[in-house]
Each structure stands twice: as C-alpha cells, then as structure tokens.
C-alpha positions as CSV (number, residue, x, y, z in Angstrom):
1,M,0.0,0.0,0.0
2,L,1.3,3.4,-0.9
3,V,0.6,6.4,1.5
4,E,1.6,10.0,1.3
5,L,3.3,12.2,3.8
6,R,1.1,15.3,4.4
7,S,1.6,18.6,6.1
8,R,2.4,18.5,9.8
9,S,4.2,15.2,9.3
10,Q,0.9,13.2,9.1
11,I,0.4,9.8,7.3
12,T,-3.1,8.2,7.0
13,I,-2.9,4.5,7.8
14,P,-5.2,2.6,5.4
15,A,-8.5,1.5,7.1
16,E,-8.1,-2.1,6.2
17,V,-4.7,-2.1,8.2
18,L,-6.3,-0.5,11.2
19,K,-9.3,-3.0,11.1
20,K,-6.9,-5.9,11.0
21,L,-5.1,-4.6,14.0
22,G,-8.4,-3.8,15.8
23,A,-6.9,-0.1,16.2
24,V,-9.4,2.6,16.9
25,E,-9.0,6.4,17.3
26,G,-7.2,7.3,20.5
27,D,-4.9,4.1,20.5
28,K,-1.2,4.6,21.0
29,F,1.7,3.5,18.8
30,E,5.4,3.4,19.3
31,V,7.4,4.8,16.4
32,I,10.6,3.0,15.7
33,E,13.2,4.2,13.1
34,K,15.4,1.3,11.9
35,E,17.7,0.8,9.0
36,G,15.9,3.6,7.0
37,G,12.4,2.3,7.7
38,I,9.7,3.5,10.0
39,F,7.7,1.0,12.1
40,L,4.6,1.5,14.1
41,C,3.9,-0.7,17.0
42,P,0.5,-0.7,18.8
43,V,1.1,-0.3,22.6
44,V,-1.1,-0.1,25.8
45,V,-0.3,2.6,28.2
46,Y,-1.4,2.1,31.8
47,P,-1.9,4.9,34.3
48,K,1.1,5.3,36.6
49,P,-0.9,4.8,39.8
50,E,-2.2,1.5,38.5
51,M,1.3,0.3,37.7
52,E,2.5,1.3,41.2
53,R,-0.4,-0.6,42.7
54,I,0.6,-3.6,40.7
55,A,4.3,-3.2,41.7
56,K,3.2,-3.1,45.4
57,L,1.1,-6.3,45.1
58,I,4.1,-8.0,43.6
59,K,6.5,-6.7,46.1
60,E,4.3,-7.7,49.0
61,T,4.0,-11.2,47.9
62,D,6.3,-13.7,49.6
63,I,8.7,-15.0,46.9
64,E,8.7,-18.5,48.3
65,S,4.9,-18.7,48.1
66,R,4.5,-17.3,44.6
67,N,2.6,-19.5,42.2
68,L,4.6,-18.4,39.1
69,K,2.7,-18.8,35.8
70,A,3.5,-17.8,32.2
71,Y,1.0,-15.8,30.2
72,D,0.4,-15.4,26.5
73,D,-2.3,-12.8,27.1
74,V,-1.9,-9.6,29.2
75,S,-5.6,-9.4,29.7
76,K,-5.7,-12.8,31.3
77,M,-2.7,-12.0,33.5
78,F,-4.5,-8.8,34.9
79,S,-7.8,-10.7,35.2
80,D,-6.0,-13.3,37.4
81,M,-4.6,-10.3,39.5
82,G,-8.2,-9.0,40.0
83,I,-7.6,-6.0,37.6
84,D,-10.4,-4.9,35.3
85,L,-8.7,-3.4,32.2
86,D,-12.0,-1.9,31.1
87,E,-12.1,0.2,34.2
88,I,-8.5,1.7,33.9
89,Q,-8.3,2.2,30.0
90,D,-11.2,4.8,29.8
C-alpha cells in the first residue's frame, strides 16, 4: 500500500490495516526508526498509579509462596490479578 506524507508530518494508515489490528481512534503506537524504515507498533499505556499498585502487590507477595505462571495474554494476567482493564483504560 502506498501512502503519502502530508503537512504537519501526518500519514493516513489505510482503514483495512487498522481493522486488521483492531486499532481505533485514540490508540497509541510506538514509532521506531530502524535501518531507513519507520515501524509503528501498537502499545497499551497504563496509568502510573495503577502500575504502582501492581508493583506493590508483587513486592508484598512472599517469593517462596509465589505461584509463578507464564501468560500469553496480558488481559488474562491482569484478570488473574483482579484488575479490570476496562475500568482503567477509559
């Protein structure tokens, strides 16, 4: 797909690409410049107070009694921690 750089350094991302990503207005992207290319990576930004609360929960947990588990899905991890992502993303 070919896009054009417009005034104010703006590029329109084709709707079909956004649809495949599930991206909507207000979503955040990290811009990475590498080897002459520009890459956009979708990211989720959590409020600092919420991240501090999570860090405190982890720190307060006794390391010997931790039931460590690997996650492929961040949403599932937060759900297991009792955190409702819908409440903190709005």
